[in-house]
C-alpha positions as CSV (number, residue, x, y, z in Angstrom):
1,M,-1.7,-30.9,-28.2
2,Y,1.4,-30.3,-25.7
3,L,1.8,-28.3,-22.6
4,R,4.6,-26.7,-24.5
5,Q,2.3,-25.1,-27.0
6,F,0.3,-23.7,-24.4
7,Q,3.3,-22.1,-22.7
8,Y,4.4,-20.7,-26.1
9,L,0.9,-19.1,-26.5
10,I,0.8,-17.3,-23.1
11,A,4.6,-16.2,-23.4
12,V,3.6,-14.5,-27.0
13,A,0.1,-13.2,-25.4
14,E,2.1,-11.5,-22.6
15,E,5.3,-10.5,-24.3
16,G,3.4,-9.2,-27.6
17,H,6.5,-10.4,-29.6
18,F,7.4,-13.6,-31.1
19,G,11.1,-13.1,-30.2
20,R,11.0,-11.9,-26.7
21,A,8.4,-14.9,-26.1
22,A,10.8,-17.3,-27.4
23,Q,13.7,-16.3,-25.2
24,R,11.4,-16.3,-22.2
25,C,10.7,-20.1,-23.2
26,N,14.2,-20.8,-23.9
27,A,13.3,-21.7,-27.6
28,T,14.0,-20.5,-30.9
29,Q,11.9,-18.3,-32.8
30,P,11.1,-20.9,-35.5
31,S,10.2,-23.7,-32.8
32,L,8.0,-21.2,-31.2
33,S,6.1,-20.1,-34.4
34,N,5.6,-23.6,-35.5
35,G,4.3,-24.8,-32.2
36,I,1.7,-21.9,-32.4
37,K,0.9,-22.9,-35.9
38,Q,0.6,-26.3,-35.2
39,L,-1.7,-25.8,-32.4
40,E,-3.9,-23.5,-34.8
41,L,-3.9,-26.2,-37.3
42,E,-5.2,-28.5,-34.5
43,L,-8.0,-26.4,-33.3
44,N,-8.8,-25.4,-36.9
45,T,-8.7,-21.7,-36.2
46,P,-6.4,-18.7,-36.1
47,I,-5.2,-17.6,-32.5
48,F,-3.6,-14.3,-33.1
49,L,-4.5,-11.3,-35.5
50,R,-1.6,-10.8,-37.7
51,G,-0.5,-7.8,-39.7
52,R,2.3,-7.4,-42.2
53,G,5.6,-9.1,-41.4
54,Q,3.7,-11.3,-38.7
55,R,3.4,-8.5,-36.3
56,L,0.8,-9.1,-33.7
57,H,-2.6,-7.3,-33.4
58,G,-4.0,-9.2,-30.4
59,F,-6.3,-12.2,-30.3
60,T,-9.0,-13.4,-32.5
61,P,-12.2,-14.2,-30.6
62,E,-11.5,-17.9,-30.9
63,G,-7.9,-17.1,-29.7
64,E,-9.3,-15.2,-26.4
65,Q,-11.1,-18.3,-25.3
66,I,-8.1,-20.6,-26.2
67,A,-5.8,-18.3,-24.0
68,K,-8.2,-18.7,-21.1
69,W,-8.3,-22.3,-21.2
70,A,-4.5,-22.6,-21.8
71,R,-3.9,-20.6,-18.7
72,L,-6.4,-22.7,-16.7
73,I,-4.7,-25.7,-18.0
74,L,-1.3,-24.6,-17.1
75,A,-2.2,-23.5,-13.8
76,N,-4.0,-26.8,-12.9
77,C,-0.8,-28.7,-13.9
78,E,1.3,-26.4,-11.8
79,G,-1.5,-27.3,-9.0
80,M,-1.0,-30.8,-9.5
81,K,2.8,-30.7,-9.2
82,D,2.5,-28.6,-6.2
83,A,0.0,-30.9,-4.5
84,V,2.3,-33.9,-5.1
85,N,5.2,-32.2,-3.6
86,Q,3.2,-31.0,-0.7
87,M,2.2,-34.7,-0.1
88,H,6.0,-35.2,-0.2
89,G,6.7,-32.7,2.3
90,D,8.9,-30.7,-0.3
91,L,6.4,-27.9,-1.4
92,N,8.3,-25.3,-3.5
93,G,7.8,-22.9,-6.4
94,E,6.1,-19.2,-6.1
95,L,3.3,-18.2,-4.0
96,R,2.5,-14.8,-5.8
97,I,0.7,-12.4,-3.5
98,G,-1.4,-9.3,-4.5
99,A,-2.0,-6.6,-1.9
100,M,-2.8,-2.9,-1.5
101,P,0.1,-0.9,-0.1
102,S,-1.7,-0.1,3.3
103,M,-1.4,-3.7,4.2
104,S,2.3,-4.0,3.9
105,P,3.0,-3.8,7.5
106,L,1.0,-7.0,8.5
107,L,2.1,-9.0,5.6
108,P,5.2,-10.2,7.1
109,L,3.2,-11.9,9.9
110,V,1.5,-14.3,7.2
111,T,4.6,-14.7,4.9
112,Q,6.6,-15.8,7.8
113,M,4.2,-18.4,8.8
114,V,4.3,-19.6,5.3
115,R,8.1,-19.7,5.3
116,S,8.5,-21.6,8.5
117,R,6.2,-24.2,7.2
118,Y,7.5,-24.3,3.9
119,P,11.0,-23.0,3.5
120,K,11.3,-23.7,-0.4
121,V,8.6,-21.6,-1.3
122,R,9.4,-18.4,-2.7
123,I,7.1,-15.5,-2.0
124,I,6.6,-12.8,-4.5
125,V,4.2,-9.6,-3.4
126,S,3.1,-7.3,-5.7
127,F,1.4,-3.9,-4.5
128,V,-1.4,-3.4,-7.1
129,G,-4.6,-1.9,-7.7
130,H,-8.0,-3.7,-7.8
131,D,-8.2,-4.3,-11.4
132,A,-4.8,-5.9,-11.6
133,M,-5.9,-8.3,-8.6
134,R,-8.9,-9.2,-10.8
135,I,-6.9,-9.8,-13.8
136,G,-4.3,-11.6,-11.9
137,L,-6.7,-13.9,-10.1
138,D,-8.3,-14.7,-13.5
139,N,-5.0,-15.3,-15.4
140,F,-3.5,-17.2,-12.7
141,T,-0.7,-14.8,-12.4
142,L,-1.5,-14.0,-8.6
143,D,-2.3,-17.0,-6.4
144,V,-4.3,-15.0,-3.7
145,A,-5.0,-11.1,-3.1
146,I,-5.5,-9.3,-0.1
147,S,-8.0,-6.4,-0.2
148,Y,-11.1,-4.9,1.1
149,M,-14.0,-7.5,1.6
150,D,-16.4,-4.9,0.3
151,N,-14.5,-4.6,-3.1
152,V,-16.9,-5.7,-5.7
153,S,-14.3,-4.9,-8.6
154,I,-12.2,-8.1,-7.7
155,G,-15.4,-10.1,-8.7
156,R,-16.7,-13.1,-7.2
157,R,-14.3,-15.0,-5.1
158,N,-13.6,-17.2,-2.2
159,V,-12.8,-14.8,0.9
160,L,-11.3,-15.2,4.3
161,P,-11.5,-12.3,7.1
162,F,-8.1,-11.1,7.9
163,Y,-8.3,-7.9,10.1
164,T,-10.4,-4.7,10.4
165,E,-8.7,-1.5,9.4
166,R,-9.5,1.8,10.9
167,F,-7.9,5.4,10.6
168,S,-6.1,7.9,12.3
169,L,-4.6,11.3,11.8
170,L,-0.9,11.6,12.1
171,V,0.1,15.1,13.5
172,P,3.2,16.5,14.8
173,D,3.7,15.8,18.6
174,T,3.5,19.2,19.3
175,E,1.4,21.4,22.3
176,E,-1.3,22.1,19.8
177,F,-2.3,18.2,19.9
178,C,-0.7,17.3,23.5
179,E,-4.1,16.9,25.1
180,R,-6.0,15.5,22.2
181,E,-6.6,11.5,21.9
182,T,-9.3,11.9,19.1
183,I,-10.0,14.5,16.3
184,S,-13.1,14.8,13.9
185,W,-13.0,14.4,9.9
186,A,-14.2,18.0,9.9
187,E,-11.4,19.4,12.2
188,A,-8.7,17.4,10.4
189,S,-10.0,19.2,7.0
190,L,-8.6,22.4,8.2
191,L,-5.2,21.4,8.8
192,P,-2.2,21.1,6.3
193,L,-2.5,17.8,4.8
194,A,-0.1,15.2,2.9
195,M,-2.3,12.7,1.2
196,L,-2.4,9.8,-1.1
197,K,-2.9,10.7,-5.0
198,P,-6.3,10.9,-6.2
199,S,-6.0,7.9,-8.4
200,M,-5.4,5.4,-5.3
201,H,-8.4,3.6,-4.0
202,E,-7.8,4.5,-0.4
203,R,-7.8,8.1,-1.3
204,W,-11.1,7.5,-2.7
205,F,-12.3,6.2,0.6
206,V,-10.6,9.0,2.5
207,D,-12.6,11.7,0.1
208,Q,-15.8,9.7,0.9
209,A,-15.2,10.2,4.7
210,F,-14.6,14.0,4.4
211,S,-17.4,14.1,2.1
212,K,-19.8,12.5,4.9
213,A,-18.5,15.2,7.3
214,G,-19.5,18.1,4.8
215,V,-16.2,19.0,3.9
216,K,-13.5,19.2,1.4
217,P,-9.8,19.4,2.1
218,Q,-7.1,20.5,-0.2
219,A,-3.8,18.4,0.0
220,K,-0.4,20.3,0.5
221,V,1.6,17.2,-0.7
222,E,0.4,14.0,-2.3
223,S,2.0,10.8,-2.8
224,E,1.8,7.1,-3.5
225,S,3.5,6.0,-0.5
226,I,2.0,6.2,3.1
227,L,5.7,6.0,4.6
228,Q,6.5,9.2,2.7
229,L,3.3,10.7,3.8
230,M,4.6,9.9,7.4
231,F,7.9,11.5,6.8
232,Q,6.2,14.6,5.7
233,V,4.6,14.7,9.2
234,Q,7.8,14.1,11.2
235,F,9.9,16.7,9.2
236,A,7.8,18.9,7.5
237,E,4.9,19.5,10.0
238,L,2.1,18.3,7.9
239,C,-0.7,16.0,9.0
240,T,-1.8,12.8,7.3
241,I,-4.4,10.1,7.6
242,I,-3.0,6.6,8.0
243,P,-4.6,3.1,8.5
244,S,-4.3,2.9,12.4
245,H,-2.4,-0.2,12.3
246,F,0.5,1.7,11.2
247,T,0.8,3.0,14.5
248,R,1.5,-0.3,15.9
249,F,3.3,-1.9,12.9
250,P,5.9,-0.7,12.1
251,G,5.0,2.1,14.8
252,L,5.2,5.8,14.8
253,H,8.1,8.0,13.9
254,P,9.8,10.4,16.6
255,G,8.0,13.7,17.0
256,T,4.4,12.4,15.7
257,K,1.2,11.3,17.4
258,A,-1.8,9.5,16.2
259,L,-5.4,10.8,16.8
260,A,-8.3,8.6,16.3
261,L,-10.5,9.7,13.6
262,I,-14.2,10.2,14.7
263,D,-17.4,11.7,13.4
264,P,-17.6,9.3,11.8
265,I,-15.8,6.6,13.0
266,L,-14.9,4.6,9.9
267,S,-13.5,1.0,9.4
268,R,-13.2,-1.8,6.6
269,E,-12.9,-5.4,6.9
270,V,-9.8,-6.7,5.0
271,G,-9.9,-10.2,3.5
272,L,-7.7,-12.9,1.7
273,F,-9.2,-13.3,-1.9
274,W,-8.5,-16.5,-4.1
275,A,-10.1,-18.1,-7.1
276,E,-13.4,-20.2,-6.8
277,A,-12.6,-23.7,-7.8
278,E,-13.7,-27.1,-6.6
279,T,-10.0,-27.9,-5.8
280,K,-8.3,-25.3,-3.9
281,M,-4.7,-24.6,-5.4
282,P,-1.8,-25.7,-2.7
283,M,-0.3,-22.1,-2.9
284,A,-3.5,-20.6,-1.9
285,E,-4.2,-23.3,0.5
286,V,-1.0,-22.4,2.5
287,M,-2.1,-18.7,2.7
288,V,-5.5,-19.5,3.8
289,A,-4.1,-21.7,6.6
290,A,-1.7,-19.3,7.7
291,I,-4.6,-16.6,8.3
292,Q,-6.8,-19.1,9.6
293,Q,-4.2,-19.5,12.4
294,L,-3.8,-16.1,13.0
295,N,-7.5,-15.7,13.3
296,K,-7.5,-18.8,15.7
297,T,-5.3,-16.9,18.1
298,M,-7.2,-13.6,17.8
299,E,-3.8,-11.9,19.2
300,L,-3.3,-9.6,15.8
301,R,-6.8,-8.5,16.2
302,S,-6.6,-8.0,20.0
303,I,-3.6,-5.8,19.5
304,L,-5.0,-3.6,16.5
305,E,-8.1,-3.2,18.3
306,D,-7.0,-2.3,21.8
307,F,-4.8,0.8,21.6
308,S,-4.5,0.8,25.6
309,R,-2.5,-2.5,25.1
310,K,1.0,-2.4,24.6
311,I,2.4,-4.9,22.0
312,P,4.6,-7.6,23.3
313,K,8.2,-7.2,22.7
314,N,8.3,-11.0,21.8
315,L,5.5,-10.8,19.4
316,T,6.2,-13.4,16.8
317,I,4.8,-15.9,14.6
318,A,6.3,-18.6,17.1
319,S,4.4,-16.9,19.9
320,L,1.2,-16.7,18.0
321,K,1.3,-20.2,17.1
322,K,1.9,-21.2,21.0
323,K,-1.0,-19.0,21.8
324,S,-3.0,-21.0,19.5
325,S,-1.9,-24.4,20.8
326,V,-2.6,-23.5,24.4
327,K,-6.2,-22.2,23.5
328,A,-6.9,-25.4,21.7
329,S,-5.8,-27.6,24.3
Protein backbone atom coordinates (compact mmCIF):
# COMPACT_ATOMS: atom_id res chain seq x y z
CA MET A 1 0.00 0.00 0.00
CA TYR A 2 1.17 3.51 -0.82
CA LEU A 3 0.08 6.92 0.43
CA ARG A 4 -0.68 7.87 -3.16
CA GLN A 5 -3.37 5.18 -3.29
CA PHE A 6 -5.03 6.64 -0.20
CA GLN A 7 -4.88 10.09 -1.79
CA TYR A 8 -6.58 8.70 -4.89
CA LEU A 9 -9.23 7.04 -2.74
CA ILE A 10 -10.11 10.20 -0.82
CA ALA A 11 -10.12 12.31 -3.98
CA VAL A 12 -12.61 9.95 -5.63
CA ALA A 13 -14.75 9.93 -2.47
CA GLU A 14 -14.89 13.74 -2.34
CA GLU A 15 -15.22 14.38 -6.07
CA GLY A 16 -17.59 11.50 -6.79
CA HIS A 17 -15.98 11.12 -10.19
CA PHE A 18 -12.78 9.38 -11.36
CA GLY A 19 -11.97 12.03 -13.96
CA ARG A 20 -12.23 14.99 -11.58
CA ALA A 21 -10.34 13.06 -8.90
CA ALA A 22 -7.51 12.40 -11.37
CA GLN A 23 -7.31 16.09 -12.26
CA ARG A 24 -7.22 17.00 -8.56
CA CYS A 25 -4.35 14.53 -7.98
CA ASN A 26 -2.47 15.62 -11.11
CA ALA A 27 -2.68 12.05 -12.41
CA THR A 28 -4.10 10.38 -15.47
CA GLN A 29 -7.43 8.65 -15.02
CA PRO A 30 -5.98 5.20 -15.87
CA SER A 31 -3.25 5.68 -13.25
CA LEU A 32 -5.79 6.63 -10.60
CA SER A 33 -8.14 3.78 -11.48
CA ASN A 34 -5.29 1.28 -11.42
CA GLY A 35 -4.07 2.59 -8.09
CA ILE A 36 -7.47 2.03 -6.51
CA LYS A 37 -7.84 -1.39 -8.13
CA GLN A 38 -4.46 -2.42 -6.70
CA LEU A 39 -5.59 -1.25 -3.27
CA GLU A 40 -8.77 -3.31 -3.59
CA LEU A 41 -6.75 -6.37 -4.61
CA GLU A 42 -4.32 -5.93 -1.73
CA LEU A 43 -7.16 -5.59 0.78
CA ASN A 44 -9.15 -8.30 -0.97
CA THR A 45 -12.38 -6.28 -0.97
CA PRO A 46 -14.20 -3.82 -3.25
CA ILE A 47 -14.16 -0.22 -2.01
CA PHE A 48 -16.71 1.47 -4.27
CA LEU A 49 -20.13 0.43 -5.49
CA ARG A 50 -20.00 0.65 -9.27
CA GLY A 51 -22.80 0.65 -11.80
CA ARG A 52 -22.72 0.53 -15.57
CA GLY A 53 -19.79 2.24 -17.17
CA GLN A 54 -17.95 2.23 -13.83
CA ARG A 55 -20.32 4.92 -12.54
CA LEU A 56 -19.91 5.38 -8.78
CA HIS A 57 -22.73 4.68 -6.36
CA GLY A 58 -20.95 5.26 -3.08
CA PHE A 59 -18.86 3.05 -0.78
CA THR A 60 -19.25 -0.57 0.09
CA PRO A 61 -19.46 -1.16 3.88
CA GLU A 62 -15.80 -2.19 3.81
CA GLY A 63 -15.01 0.89 1.73
CA GLU A 64 -16.50 3.15 4.39
CA GLN A 65 -14.05 1.75 6.95
CA ILE A 66 -11.13 1.91 4.53
CA ALA A 67 -11.90 5.57 3.77
CA LYS A 68 -11.94 6.43 7.49
CA TRP A 69 -8.56 4.80 7.98
CA ALA A 70 -7.21 6.44 4.83
CA ARG A 71 -8.18 9.90 6.11
CA LEU A 72 -6.58 9.16 9.48
CA ILE A 73 -3.36 7.89 7.87
CA LEU A 74 -3.08 10.92 5.59
CA ALA A 75 -3.87 13.33 8.44
CA ASN A 76 -1.18 11.77 10.63
CA CYS A 77 1.35 11.95 7.82
CA GLU A 78 0.59 15.65 7.36
CA GLY A 79 0.79 16.12 11.13
CA MET A 80 4.18 14.42 11.21
CA LYS A 81 5.53 16.74 8.51
CA ASP A 82 4.07 19.79 10.31
CA ALA A 83 5.65 18.68 13.60
CA VAL A 84 9.10 18.36 12.00
CA ASN A 85 8.73 21.73 10.29
CA GLN A 86 7.63 23.26 13.59
CA MET A 87 10.77 21.90 15.29
CA HIS A 88 12.83 23.61 12.57
CA GLY A 89 10.94 26.88 13.03
CA ASP A 90 9.43 26.54 9.56
CA LEU A 91 5.79 25.55 10.10
CA ASN A 92 3.81 26.03 6.90
CA GLY A 93 0.75 24.59 5.24
CA GLU A 94 -2.93 25.24 5.92
CA LEU A 95 -4.74 25.88 9.19
CA ARG A 96 -8.43 25.12 8.52
CA ILE A 97 -10.93 26.67 10.90
CA GLY A 98 -14.68 26.06 11.01
CA ALA A 99 -16.73 28.70 12.81
CA MET A 100 -20.22 30.09 13.31
CA PRO A 101 -20.89 33.44 11.52
CA SER A 102 -21.48 35.24 14.83
CA MET A 103 -17.85 34.64 15.78
CA SER A 104 -16.36 36.40 12.75
CA PRO A 105 -15.45 39.72 14.47
CA LEU A 106 -13.24 38.02 17.06
CA LEU A 107 -11.43 35.57 14.77
CA PRO A 108 -8.80 38.10 13.57
CA LEU A 109 -7.53 38.43 17.15
CA VAL A 110 -6.64 34.74 17.14
CA THR A 111 -5.52 34.32 13.54
CA GLN A 112 -3.19 37.32 13.78
CA MET A 113 -1.46 35.71 16.75
CA VAL A 114 -0.93 32.58 14.66
CA ARG A 115 0.33 34.54 11.65
CA SER A 116 2.75 36.60 13.74
CA ARG A 117 4.28 33.39 15.11
CA TYR A 118 4.03 31.32 11.92
CA PRO A 119 4.00 33.69 8.91
CA LYS A 120 4.14 30.83 6.38
CA VAL A 121 0.89 29.25 7.60
CA ARG A 122 -2.10 29.88 5.34
CA ILE A 123 -5.35 30.26 7.30
CA ILE A 124 -8.64 29.15 5.78
CA VAL A 125 -11.82 30.13 7.65
CA SER A 126 -15.11 28.46 6.74
CA PHE A 127 -18.40 29.61 8.24
CA VAL A 128 -20.38 26.40 8.51
CA GLY A 129 -23.11 24.75 10.56
CA HIS A 130 -22.68 22.27 13.37
CA ASP A 131 -23.08 19.17 11.20
CA ALA A 132 -20.40 20.41 8.82
CA MET A 133 -18.09 21.09 11.79
CA ARG A 134 -18.59 17.56 13.09
CA ILE A 135 -17.97 16.02 9.67
CA GLY A 136 -14.96 18.28 9.07
CA LEU A 137 -13.33 17.28 12.35
CA ASP A 138 -14.14 13.61 11.73
CA ASN A 139 -12.75 13.69 8.19
CA PHE A 140 -9.74 15.89 9.06
CA THR A 141 -10.87 18.54 6.58
CA LEU A 142 -10.99 20.95 9.55
CA ASP A 143 -8.21 21.30 12.11
CA VAL A 144 -10.34 23.13 14.69
CA ALA A 145 -13.86 24.45 15.11
CA ILE A 146 -15.14 27.40 17.11
CA SER A 147 -18.66 26.95 18.40
CA TYR A 148 -20.86 26.92 21.50
CA MET A 149 -19.56 24.69 24.26
CA ASP A 150 -23.03 23.22 24.84
CA ASN A 151 -23.14 22.10 21.20
CA VAL A 152 -23.53 18.33 21.61
CA SER A 153 -23.98 17.83 17.85
CA ILE A 154 -20.24 18.40 17.32
CA GLY A 155 -19.61 15.20 19.25
CA ARG A 156 -17.03 14.34 21.85
CA ARG A 157 -13.99 16.60 21.39
CA ASN A 158 -11.28 18.41 23.25
CA VAL A 159 -12.53 21.90 24.03
CA LEU A 160 -10.98 25.12 25.33
CA PRO A 161 -13.11 28.10 26.53
CA PHE A 162 -12.76 31.21 24.38
CA TYR A 163 -15.32 33.86 25.42
CA THR A 164 -18.87 34.38 26.70
CA GLU A 165 -21.50 35.45 24.18
CA ARG A 166 -24.32 37.69 25.38
CA PHE A 167 -27.15 39.34 23.46
CA SER A 168 -28.32 42.86 22.71
CA LEU A 169 -31.17 44.42 20.77
CA LEU A 170 -29.92 46.81 18.11
CA VAL A 171 -32.39 49.67 17.63
CA PRO A 172 -32.46 52.98 15.74
CA ASP A 173 -30.88 55.75 17.81
CA THR A 174 -34.12 57.69 18.06
CA GLU A 175 -35.99 59.54 20.79
CA GLU A 176 -38.02 56.41 21.53
CA PHE A 177 -34.93 54.67 22.90
CA CYS A 178 -32.80 57.60 24.06
CA GLU A 179 -33.38 56.92 27.78
CA ARG A 180 -33.10 53.15 27.52
CA GLU A 181 -30.11 50.94 28.32
CA THR A 182 -31.97 47.63 28.63
CA ILE A 183 -35.05 45.99 27.15
CA SER A 184 -36.90 42.77 27.91
CA TRP A 185 -37.37 39.98 25.38
CA ALA A 186 -41.12 40.48 25.69
CA GLU A 187 -40.82 44.18 24.80
CA ALA A 188 -38.47 43.36 21.93
CA SER A 189 -41.02 40.97 20.46
CA LEU A 190 -43.42 43.88 19.89
CA LEU A 191 -40.93 45.81 17.73
CA PRO A 192 -40.46 45.40 13.95
CA LEU A 193 -37.68 42.84 13.81
CA ALA A 194 -35.09 41.75 11.27
CA MET A 195 -33.93 38.24 12.19
CA LEU A 196 -31.66 35.44 11.10
CA LYS A 197 -33.24 32.69 9.01
CA PRO A 198 -35.02 29.92 10.98
CA SER A 199 -32.58 27.32 9.61
CA MET A 200 -29.67 28.91 11.48
CA HIS A 201 -28.69 27.70 14.94
CA GLU A 202 -28.43 31.22 16.36
CA ARG A 203 -32.05 31.86 15.32
CA TRP A 204 -33.12 28.69 17.12
CA PHE A 205 -31.53 29.99 20.32
CA VAL A 206 -33.22 33.40 19.94
CA ASP A 207 -36.59 31.73 19.35
CA GLN A 208 -36.05 29.73 22.54
CA ALA A 209 -35.37 32.96 24.44
CA PHE A 210 -38.60 34.51 23.18
CA SER A 211 -40.44 31.31 24.09
CA LYS A 212 -39.12 31.51 27.66
CA ALA A 213 -40.54 35.04 27.81
CA GLY A 214 -43.89 33.72 26.60
CA VAL A 215 -43.90 35.54 23.28
CA LYS A 216 -43.51 34.69 19.59
CA PRO A 217 -42.42 37.59 17.36
CA GLN A 218 -42.89 37.82 13.60
CA ALA A 219 -39.84 38.77 11.55
CA LYS A 220 -40.24 41.52 8.93
CA VAL A 221 -36.92 40.66 7.24
CA GLU A 222 -34.80 37.50 7.43
CA SER A 223 -31.19 37.02 6.38
CA GLU A 224 -28.18 34.73 6.92
CA SER A 225 -25.96 37.77 7.56
CA ILE A 226 -25.78 39.56 10.90
CA LEU A 227 -24.20 42.56 9.18
CA GLN A 228 -27.16 42.71 6.76
CA LEU A 229 -29.51 42.76 9.76
CA MET A 230 -27.49 45.60 11.28
CA PHE A 231 -27.86 47.55 8.03
CA GLN A 232 -31.63 46.99 8.26
CA VAL A 233 -31.55 48.84 11.58
CA GLN A 234 -29.34 51.61 10.23
CA PHE A 235 -31.25 52.30 7.02
CA ALA A 236 -34.73 50.75 7.41
CA GLU A 237 -35.45 51.52 11.09
CA LEU A 238 -36.02 47.89 12.00
CA CYS A 239 -34.59 46.26 15.13
CA THR A 240 -32.47 43.13 15.39
CA ILE A 241 -30.83 40.85 17.93
CA ILE A 242 -27.05 40.67 17.81
CA PRO A 243 -24.30 39.07 19.87
CA SER A 244 -23.25 41.84 22.24
CA HIS A 245 -19.62 41.68 21.08
CA PHE A 246 -20.74 43.13 17.72
CA THR A 247 -21.23 46.42 19.56
CA ARG A 248 -17.51 46.35 20.41
CA PHE A 249 -16.08 44.46 17.44
CA PRO A 250 -16.58 45.81 14.77
CA GLY A 251 -18.66 48.51 16.52
CA LEU A 252 -22.05 50.11 16.02
CA HIS A 253 -23.10 51.70 12.75
CA PRO A 254 -24.02 55.40 12.87
CA GLY A 255 -27.63 55.98 13.86
CA THR A 256 -27.96 52.77 15.88
CA LYS A 257 -27.95 51.94 19.58
CA ALA A 258 -27.64 48.67 21.51
CA LEU A 259 -29.86 47.76 24.46
CA ALA A 260 -28.96 44.84 26.71
CA LEU A 261 -31.61 42.13 26.56
CA ILE A 262 -32.99 41.12 29.97
CA ASP A 263 -35.79 39.05 31.48
CA PRO A 264 -34.15 36.64 30.97
CA ILE A 265 -30.45 37.55 30.72
CA LEU A 266 -28.94 34.85 28.54
CA SER A 267 -25.37 33.93 27.70
CA ARG A 268 -23.49 31.10 25.99
CA GLU A 269 -19.92 29.95 26.35
CA VAL A 270 -17.94 29.72 23.11
CA GLY A 271 -14.96 27.40 22.82
CA LEU A 272 -12.35 25.94 20.52
CA PHE A 273 -12.92 22.28 19.55
CA TRP A 274 -10.40 19.85 18.13
CA ALA A 275 -10.20 16.09 17.64
CA GLU A 276 -9.43 13.82 20.58
CA ALA A 277 -6.12 12.02 20.10
CA GLU A 278 -3.05 11.10 22.10
CA THR A 279 -0.96 13.38 19.89
CA LYS A 280 -2.22 16.89 19.24
CA MET A 281 -1.97 17.90 15.59
CA PRO A 282 0.42 20.87 15.16
CA MET A 283 -2.14 23.04 13.36
CA ALA A 284 -4.65 22.52 16.18
CA GLU A 285 -1.89 23.15 18.69
CA VAL A 286 -1.09 26.63 17.36
CA MET A 287 -4.74 27.66 17.69
CA VAL A 288 -4.90 26.26 21.22
CA ALA A 289 -1.79 28.23 22.13
CA ALA A 290 -3.23 31.47 20.70
CA ILE A 291 -6.49 31.19 22.66
CA GLN A 292 -4.64 30.18 25.81
CA GLN A 293 -2.63 33.37 25.40
CA LEU A 294 -5.80 35.47 25.10
CA ASN A 295 -7.31 33.71 28.13
CA LYS A 296 -4.16 34.36 30.13
CA THR A 297 -4.26 38.13 29.59
CA MET A 298 -8.03 38.31 30.31
CA GLU A 299 -8.04 41.53 28.27
CA LEU A 300 -10.51 40.25 25.69
CA ARG A 301 -13.00 38.90 28.23
CA SER A 302 -12.81 42.05 30.36
CA ILE A 303 -13.57 44.26 27.35
CA LEU A 304 -16.49 42.09 26.24
CA GLU A 305 -18.00 41.84 29.71
CA ASP A 306 -17.52 45.43 30.93
CA PHE A 307 -19.56 47.68 28.62
CA SER A 308 -18.74 50.77 30.66
CA ARG A 309 -15.13 50.34 29.67
CA LYS A 310 -13.86 51.92 26.48
CA ILE A 311 -11.93 49.82 24.02
CA PRO A 312 -8.29 50.96 23.98
CA LYS A 313 -7.41 52.51 20.65
CA ASN A 314 -4.14 50.57 20.69
CA LEU A 315 -5.77 47.18 21.33
CA THR A 316 -3.67 44.87 19.19
CA ILE A 317 -2.27 41.40 19.46
CA ALA A 318 1.08 42.91 20.43
CA SER A 319 -0.50 44.81 23.30
CA LEU A 320 -2.33 41.71 24.52
CA LYS A 321 0.89 39.70 24.48
CA LYS A 322 2.71 42.50 26.31
CA LYS A 323 0.09 42.56 29.06
CA SER A 324 0.47 38.81 29.44
CA SER A 325 4.23 39.02 29.84
CA VAL A 326 3.90 41.79 32.44
CA LYS A 327 1.39 39.77 34.49
CA ALA A 328 3.57 36.69 34.27
CA SER A 329 6.55 38.58 35.62
